[in-house]
N, C-alpha and C positions, 0 to 999 in steps of 0.2 A: 563358437562356430567352427565348422570344419574348414580346412584350407584346401585350396585347389592348386594343383601343380601346373607345370608348363602346358600340359595337354588337357587340363581341366579335370584330371582324375584325382580322386581322393588319395592322399599320401598315407600309405599304410606300410607296416612292416611286411617283409616278404617280397619276393620277386614279382614284377608285373606279369600277368599271364598265368600265374600259378594259383591253384586253389588255396584259399585261406583256411587255416585251422580254426575250429570252433565256429562253424557257420551258424548264423542266427536261426532260431526256431521259426516255424511257419508264422506264428503270431508276431514275432519280432520282425520277420521279413515284411509282413503286411504293413506294420507300422512304419518301417523304413521307406517302403514304396510310397505310402500315403504322405510321409514327410517330404519326400522328393517331389511328388506331384503337386502337393499343396502350394509349392512356390509358383506354379504355373496357373493356379486358379485366380481368377479376377472377379472381385465382387461387383455388384451393381453400382455401389457407391464409387468404387475406383473407376469403373467405366464412365460414369457420369462426370467424374473429375477430369478424365482424359478428354472426353467430349467437350467440356466447357473450356479447357485449356487450349485445345486445338482450334476451337471456334474463335477464341480470343486472339490467338496468333494469326489466324486467317484475316480477321478484321483489322488487326494492327498492320499487317503487310499491305492490305488493300488500301488503307488510308494513307500509306506512304510514310508512316512514322518510323524513323530509323533507330530510335533509342527507347528501350533496349532493342537490340537486334532481333527482328521477328524470327520465330523458330521455323516458319515455312516461307517460301518465296512468293507464291501467288503471282505467277507470270502470265500476263495476257498473251493469248495465242493468236489474237486477231481473227479468230473464227467467230463471225457474228451471227451465225444462223445454223440451225440443225436441218437435216433433210425433212422434206414434207411429202415425199413419195412420188413427185412428178419428175424427179431427176432421170434424164435419159441421155444416152450417147456413149461414145467411145472415149476412153481416157487412158493416158499413159501414166504409169507409176514407176518411179525410180527409187529403190531402197539402197541406202548406203550406210553401213555401220550396224545394221540390225542383226547380221549373222557373221560377225567376225571378218575374215579376210575374203569376203565375197560381196558381189553386187548383184542385185536382182532387178530385172525389168519385167513389168507386167502390162498386159493389155486388158483393161476391164471394161466390159459392156454393161451399162446400167439400163434397165428396161422399165423403171417405175415400179410402184407397188403391185400393179395388176399384170405387169408383163412377166414372161417366163424367165426363170433364172438361167444365166449362162455362166459357166466356169471361166475364170480369167485364164488367159494364156500367160505363161511366164517362162523366163529363162534366167539361169544363174550363171554369173561369170566370176571366175576366181581372179582376185586381184594379186598380181605378182608382188613379191616382197619389195622389189626395188621401186615399185609404184607407190606402195604404202609409205615408204620412207623418203621418197624423192621430192622433187618440186611440186607444188600444188597444182600448177598448170598441167603437169603430166597426169595427175590423178583425174582431173576433170576432163581432160582430153580423152583419157581412157573411158570414162563414163559416157562421153558423147559418142565414141566409136561403138560402144556396147549398144547404145540406143539405136544407132544406125543399123548395126548388124541384126538386131532383133526385128526392126521394122522392115528390113530387106526381105524377110521371110513372110511378110504379111502383104495382102493386097491393099496397101494404103494409098498409093498414088501421091499426089502433091498437096493433098488437103492439109489445112492447118490443124495441128494437134495440140491438145491441152494436157499438161503434165503436172502431177503432184509429186513433190520431192520429200521423201522420208529420210531425214538426216539425223541419225541417232547419236549425236554427240552434244556435249554441253554448249548451248548457244544462248545469245541474247536476241530475242525476236522483237523487232520494232514494226513489223507489218506482216500481213498475211504472206507476202512474198519477199520479206526482208529478214534475214537472220545472220547474225555475226557469230562466228565460231569463237568460243571462249578458250577452249583448250582441247587438244586431241586426247583420245583415250583408246582402249581396245587395240593397242599395238600400232596405231597410225601415228605418223610424225612427219607429215608433209610440210615442207617449208613454204612460207609466204601465204598461209591461209588463216592462221590465228589472227583475230582482229578484223577479218575481211567478211564481206557479205557473200555467203556461200551460194546463194541463188544467182547473184550476178556472175560469179565465177563459172557456174554451170551454163548460164545463158551465153557467156562469152565463148565457152568451149563449143556449144552447139552451133553458134554462129561461125566459128572457125571451121567446124566440120562441114557445114553448108549443105548437107544432104537433104534434110527435112525441115519443114517449118514447124517448130515446136515452141509453144509459149509456156514458160514455167509459171503456173498460176499460184501455187501455194507450197510452202514448206511446212511440214506437219510433224508433230510430236506423236509417238506411238500411242499414248494415252488418249489423245484427241481422236486418232484414227480408230481406236476401239469404240469410243462413244459414237462416232459418225458411221461406223460400219455395222451397227446393230440392226437387226430385222425390225422394220417398222410395223409389223403385224399387230403388236400389242399396244402401240401408241408411241408418241415421241420419246426419244431417249435423250435426257439432258444431263446425264452424269456418266463419266467414263471411269472405270476402275481396272487397274492392272495389278494383278498379284501373280507374278511370275518369278523370274530370277530376282528382280527387284519389285518395288511397288510404288504406285503413284495414283493420283486421282485428278480428274478435271471435272468441271461443271459449268453450266451457263449462268453467268452472274449479270446483274443489272449494271450497265456501264457507268451509271452515276456513282457507284460505290468504288470504282477503280480510279484512284487519284491520279495515277500516271497517265491516264487517257485524256482527262479533262473533258469528258463527254457527259451529257446529262440525259441522253435518250439512247434507247437500244440496249442490246445485250452483247456480251463477249464471253467466249470460253476462256476460263482461267485454269491453268495448270498449277495445281496446289503445290507440287513438289514436296509432298508430305514425308518422304523418306527421311528428311533431315530433322523432323520434329523431335525435340529432345528436352522437353520441360522436366527438370529433375523432380519438381514437386508432384507432377502428375504421373510420370513414368517411374520414378524412384521406387514406389511401393510395389510395382509389378516387375521390377528389374531383378532377375534372379542371379544367383551366383554363376549359373551357366551362361547367361547373357553377358555378364561381365567378362568371363573368360574368353568367350567368342569375340567380343569387341577388342580385347587386348591383343588377340592373335590375328586380327584382321589386317588388311592392307591400309585401312583408314581408321585407326583407333579414335574413339570419341565422336566420330561422324556417322550420319545415317543411322542413328540409334533406333528410330521407329522402324525403318526398313529391315534392320537386323532382327527385329522381333516378328516380322511378317514375311519378308521376301523368301522365295524358294531357294535362293542361294545359301540361306542360313538355316532354314528350318531343319533340314536333315542333319546339319552339324550340331544343332541344339539337342536333337534327339540322341545323336551319338554320344555327346558328352554326358547326358543324363543316364543312358544305358551303361556306359563305361563306369560311371560312378556307382551305380547300383551293383554292377558286377564286382567291383572292388570291395563293396560292403558285404559281398557274399550273398546278395539277394537273388541275383540272376546268374544263369549259366554255371551253377555250382561254384561260384566265386572265381571262375576263370575268365580272362579277357583275351580274346584272340587278336592276332596282329591286325586283322581287318577292322576290328572294333576300335583299335588304338590308332587307326590311320585317318587323319582329317579328310573329309569329303567322301568317306566310304558309304555313308547313307545319303541317298539322293532324294530329291523332291518327290519323284514318282513313287518311291517306297513309302513315304509319309502319306501321300495322297491316297494310296491304295488302302491305307489303314484308317483313314479319318474322313468324315463327311463334312468337309470344309464349308460348302455352300449352305448346308442346312443350319450350321451354327452361325454363319454370317447373317442369314435371314432372321433368325431368332433374335440376334443381338440388335439388329436395326429396328425390329418391331418393338423391342423393349425400350430402346433409347429414343425412338421417334415414332410414338404410337399414332400421331396425327397424320403421318405420311404413309400413303399406300405405295410401297416400293416393290417393283418387280426387277429381278435380275435376269438379264438376257445375255447369254454367251455370245461373244463376238465371233463371227465366222472367220474373218480375216482382217484384223485391224490395220495391218500393214498394207495390204493390197486394196481390198474393198473399201476400207475406211479412208485411206488416203485419196482414192479415186472419188469417194463421196464428198470429201472436203473440196476437192477440185471442182466437182460437178456443182456443188452448192455455191461455190464462189463464182463459177461461170453463170449460174442461174441468176444470182444476185446482181452480177455485173450487167447482164442482159436486161433484167427488170429495172435496174437503176437507169439504164439508157432510155428505156421506154417511159419510165416515170418522168425523167427530166425533159424528154421530148414533149410529153403531154402537158407538163406544167410550165414549160418555157413561156407561153404567151401570157401567163399570169405574173411573170416577174418583169415589172415595168421599169424601163430605164428613165433616167432623169430627162432625157430628150422627149420621151413620150409624155411625161407629166407636164413639162413646160409647154408642149404643143396643146395638151388638153386645157391647161390654164388659159392659154391664148384664145383657144376656140370658145371657151366659156365667156371670156371678156367680150369677144365679138358678139356672141349670142345675147349677152346682157344688154349691150348697147343697142342692138336691133330691137330687142323686146321693149326697151324703154321708149324708143322712138316710134313704136307702133308698127314696125316693119315685120315681115314674116320671120319668125324665129322659133326654135324649139323651147326657148325660155319665155314664158308668158309675161313675167315681170309685172305682177298684178299689184296695183295700189291697194293698201289695206285701210286707208284713211285713219291710221294711227299716226299722229303727227308729233308725238313726244313720248319720251320714256318717263317713268315715274321719278318724282323728285323727293319722295319720302314724306310728303305732307298729306298724302291721301288718307282719309279716315271714313269709317262707316261700315254698314253691313251690306253684303252683295251676294246674290245668287250666281252660281256658275253651272253651266251644263257642259259636259264633255262627251262628244260623240266622235269617235275616231276608229272604232273597231267593233268587235262583237260584244264588248262590255261598254256600258254607258254609265257615266257618273253624274250625280247631282251633288253640288257642294254649297255650303254656307260659309262665306269667307268674311271674317271680321278684321278690319284694319284699324289698329289702335296704336297709340304712342308706345305701348309696350311690346308691339310686334304683331304678327299675323296669326290668327286662330282659324283653323279650318276643320269643319265637320263635313263628312261626305258619306255617301252610300253608293254601292255599285249595283247596277241592275243589268241583267243580261238581255241581249236582243236575239231572239231565236232566228234561225236561218230563214224560216218561212216569212218572218217579218222583214228581215233585211233584203229579201228578194221578192217581196210581195208588192203591194201598192204603196205609193207615197203616203196616201191618207192613213193607211194602216200603220206605217212606220211612225209618223208624227203623232198620231193618237196614242201610240204606245209610249212615246217619249213624254207626252204630257201626263199620262197616267202615272209614270214614274215620278215626275215632279210633284204631282198632287200627293202621292204617297209620302214623299220626303217632307213636304211642308207639314203634313199632318203629324208625322213623327217628331218634327222639330218645333211644333207649336206655332207654325207660321201661317196657318190657314187664314185667309182674309188679308194678309199683309202684301203690299205691292212693293217689293224690293227691286232695285236695278239689277238687271240680269245680263250676264255676258255668255254668249253661246259659242263654245269652242267647237268648230265644225271642220274636222281634219280631212277635207276632200277638196279637190281643185275648184276654186270659185273665182269669178270675176266680180270684185266688189264695186258697187256704184256709190256706196256711202258706208259710213261706219255700221249702219244697221241694214244694209242691203247687200246680199251676196248671191250671185247667180251661179248655181251648180253647173260646172262645165261637163264633168263626167264622174261617174262613180268609180271608185277603186276599192281595194282591200276586200273584195268579195261581195260588196253591196251592189244591188241592181234594182232597187225599188223603182217602180214605174212612175211616170208623170212627174219626175223631179228634175231631170237634166234640162237645163235651160230655164229653170224657175228660180225665183228668189226664195231661198230656204227660210229666211226670217219670216217672210209672208206665210209660207206653209206652216211654220210653227205658230204664228199668231192665229191662223185660221183654225188650227187644232185646238188652241186655247179657247177660241170663241165657241167651238163645239162643246166644250166642257162648261161653258156659261159662267158658273160661279167662280171660276179660277181667275185671279188677278195677277198678271205678270207684266213687268215693264222691260221689254227687250231693248237694251241700249246698244249692244254691239255684237256683231258676229266676228269671231276671232279664229284665226288659223292657229293650230297648236304650236307652230313654229314661232309665231308672233308672241303667243302666250309665254313660251319659254324665254324669249328675249326679255319680255316685260317682267317676268318673275325674277330673273337674275338682275335686271336693271333696278329693281326696288332696293337691292342690296349694294349694287355697284354701278355708279353713274357712267362708267366707261363701256357698259354693255350695250353695243349697238348692232350686234349680229345674233341671230337665233339659228340653231342647228338641231335638227332631229335625225337621229340614226337609230331607228328601232325596227318595227314591222315594215315601215316605209322610211323614206328620207326626204328632207326638204331643208331649205334655208331661207332666211329673210334678213334684211339689213336696213339701216336708215340711209336713204338716198336723198340727195339734194332735190328739192321740189322742182327746181328749174330744169332738171333732166328728165322729168316725167311728163311725156307729151300728152297723156290722156287726162291730166288734172291741171286746171288753171292755176297760175301763180308762179312767181319767180323766187320767192323767199321762203325760208323754213325747210322743214324736212318731211319726208313721207316714208313710212315703213313699206318696203316692197317685198311682197311674197313671191319669191322666184319660181316656185313650183319646179325646182330643178330635177325632180325625178324624171321629168319628160325630156331633159337635156339629151340630145342625140337622136330624138325621134325622127329627125330629118336625115338621118344616115351618117351624121358626122362622127359617130362613135364606131363606125365600121372597122377602123384600123385596130381597135382594141377588143372588139367583140370576138369571142371564140366559138368554136363549134358547140360547146356546152352551153354558152349563153343563148345561142340560137335555139337549142333544144328546149331550154327553160322558157324562152319567150314564146315559142310556138305552142307549148302546152298550157300557157297561161290563159286567163279569161280575157286578156286584152293584148293579143299579139301585135307587135310593132309599136307598142306604146310603153311609156315609162322605162325606157331602155337604161338610163343612168341608174334609176332606182333598182332595177333588176340586177345590176352589177354590184350593188352596195348594201341593200337593206336586208334585214333579218328574215323577211318573208321568202327570200329567194336564195340566200347563200347555201342553205342546207340542200336545196334542190340542185344547185350547181355541183356541190360535192357529190351528191348521189349519182348524177350523170357521169361524172369523172370516174367514180368507183365502178359503175357499170362498164365503162369503156376499158378500164384497166383489167377488169375481170375477163372481159371478152378477149383480151390480149394475153391472158394467162398470168398476169402480174400479181393479181390478188386472188385469194380464196381458192388456190390451186386451179384456177380457171373454171371452177364450177359455178354455174348460174345460181345465185342465191335468191330465193323467192321473195323475201322481204324487201330486197333492193328494187324489185320491180314496182313496189308500191309508192305512189307519189306522196311526197311530204313525210315519208317515214323518217328521214334524217333531219330532225329539227335543228334550227340554228343554235338553240341552246346547247346542243351537243358539241358544237365547235368551241364554245366558251369553256365547257368542261374538259374537253380533250386537250385543249391548248394550255390548260393551267400548268404553270411551272411546278406546282406542288404535287402533281400526280406522277406516280411511277408508271412505267409502261404497263405493268400488270393491272393497274387501275383503269388505264385507257382501254385495255382489253376487256375489262369487266363492263365498262359503259357500252362498248360495241356489242359484246355478247348479249347484253340485255335487249338489244335491238334484234337479236336473232342471227347475228353474223358469226359463223363458226371460224374464227380467224386465229392465225399464229401471231407470235410476237413480231415477225417481219411484216405481216399484214398490218398490224396495229401501228407500227412505225410509219408505214407508207400512208395509211389513212391520216395519221397526224400531219405528215408533210402536205398532203392534199388540202387539209383544213387550213394549214398555215398559209399556203399559197393563195387560196381563195380569199381568206379574211385579210391578208396583207394587201392584196390588190384593192379590195374594197376600201380599206383605210387610206391607201394612197390616193385613190380616186376622190374620196371625200376631202382629203387634205388639199388636193389640187384645186378643188372647187372653193374651199374656204380661202385659199391663197388668192384666187381670182377676186373674191369679194372684198377682202381687206385691202388689196392693192387698189381696187376701184375707189374705196372710201378715201384712201391716202391721196390718190391723184385728184379726186374731187376737191379736196381741201388744199391742194398744193403744198403738202407737207413732205419734208425730207424723211421724217420719222413719225410713224403713227403708233400711238398706244391705244389699244382697243381690247375689249373683252368679248368673248363669244359664249352665250348661254347655250348649254347643251342638254338635251334630254334624249331618252331612248334606251331600251334595254341592251341593244348591241354595244353602244358606246360605253354604257355604264358597267355592264357585266363581263364583257369580253376582256380577258387578262392583258391583251396587248393592243387592242384597237385604238384606244385613246392616245397612247404613246406614239403609235405610228402616224396617226393624224397630225399630232403636234409636230413631230419630226419633219413631216412632209411640208407643212405650212412654213416652218422655220427655214427650210431649204429653198422653197419657191418664193417666199416673201420676206427676204432678209431685212427690208427696211421697215417692217411692221413688228412691233412688240405685242404679241398676241397672248392673252391669258384665256384659258378655257374654264368656265364655271359650270358645274353640274347643277341643273335646275332640280329643285325638290318637288315641285308640282307645277310645271309650266302650263299645262292645259287647264288646270283648275284655278290655281292662284293667279296665273297669268291672265285668264279671261276676266277675273274679278278686277285685276289691276287695270286692264284696258278700259273696263267700264268705269273704274274709279277715276282714271286720268281724264276720260271723256267728261265725267260729271264735274271734275275740277276745272277743266278748260271752259265748259259751258257756263259755270258759275262766274268765272273770271270775265267771260264775254258779257254776261248780263250786268256785272258790276261796271 
């Protein structure tokens, strides 16, 4: 291999700058040129190895693994959002360190995507040598005076101004407006600044100046400014690339991948600091003899190797070294080397740029290595000015939106005092309801007097009517366990909202069909009827429908005994034999289903489409049923809690909108704040409000959001799942037709969290009231009790059950409460109520 001398030139006999004797022939010259240029050719395999190595270094740095030392730094910039085109207003920019011994102040006016473009006003100030080398306070006071002098020439007045600070020195950034200087470069050496927050130093200087009200919003890296300053006409820009004197890149990363942040939601712009990338295995094969010479003669040998192969500070020098070598070989310039060619720095970046199509090669390479990515390269107009202003504008927009979001959601964040007050109100309403006094809690006796004891045996039919789907079940209780066979039948809307006779005839038709399929025609099995609507029971097999809910409105049913209506429909079918033993509320069925497995289960809870609770009350406390001993299961119908106005302190504007648009305004107020039928609607109304305030969707009215019930409660469960990345949350919302940004997705997530958290806390406060009532009934210092739970919201939402349990634990510390999820409360539970009734009847006969 040839050796390279101190200037990177081939050592040959003869004086430098003199023609060599015996110049190579044209063919030999061509071979020598190709030999030289071949060193700079990079194969696809080599590019892919560099790509993989760089990606590995990026992931290592993001994860926080310190050993081995990562080849790139991956510094969070705390820029959490990109522009979305609505940014408007006037912003100050202060640039320090971008252009040597000068300071630049800019006034940038942003007009949004559709507004006309205005050129920023700017003024450059030369920094005296004594200021560059003097005390730090002197430098920042100088900057504050420059700001004042610049603003004095503008019709600014005393308005508050927002400033972005471009500080182009090595810093450790710990916040959007917090950056500690690591070390001075570029000829600056001000004392008392290294190790200090430069933003705070600037703020202090502005305050000392006292002329203008200026808020330093952000300190910005030039690469980030480049990304943020790009024209939005072709779409959002999420990567910044600087290839100038040096080189760097930044991009928007998922915050959960950045270990140092400790966040699991949102995004953050990461400054890759890739100039320091220096993996020998990846870069070694493409590291030429000229690169090695350039590195050895640089101010920082061994450092910034990637930058020295890319940055404009070095490309001209690499070209000069190669040309001088070829001249020494006699291939160029007749074998002569001029003093200019031998002078370092004589070939500049602009000379190379004029001879080469850098952008075209860059685009081709990206297409080759990332074919699944559609990448557009957009030249930044003014990363230092426009970009820094845009960072400031975005930060200001996010701060304003954050305030509006927090104001909107504040009523949903319940305090302990509010929950304690709710618990107390429910206890008072329970007592009044049991005594037969006016109360929003009906406290209805169910005539279920005992929970299962495990000895129940036999075959039972169960009917389950609680929504638009109706189930018929065959439940077999045996010593080996419970066997259930069931079939689902739909109830068309015209039936649910038609006549009562039509509805119950349809139900009986479904039962007959099921009996035929199970070979039960002609058999008269005990039947339990789960009827999940508010009823006043007069006996185990008598239930007066108080009012329809859940979209049902069949005529001639309210105020009637639904068991009687069912029996009449059975008679109309004549040949059908059915023994209706019990009418069962789904909440009671849930408690009984879990009670078959756990004797401590004395509370039932439903949190699904609707919500309700029941519990075992002392019979002596139930004024409407004679007797002083034993127990009675009470159906609380707690969905109606607060219908007397007692929930007014907790009801929000959005609750009122949902209530007014419902089929039963003013009723089921507690249910409308908790259950799955309504949470999605509450979220939708909040999103509409935030959109009208410009917080979401760029302030544009989204047609699909105007549609009632478009935001299903199941989406809350999906969106709040811990396993979903923000991009998956976006995908769910985009499927609904919501054209949103990552910022929008994050805010929608927060709305969902606030609404579902409040629902869970309200539910928990209710359960706490119930278990405390049981404990006090029995005069116990400590109560051990289980709650049987059913309902899709409780079971499927990723956090609802935990929040309920935490609230109960906080509000009822003297109760040890276990929550048991029911596997089939409305089916199995109805059969168990029937089985217990048959067991008790048999015991009475004996």
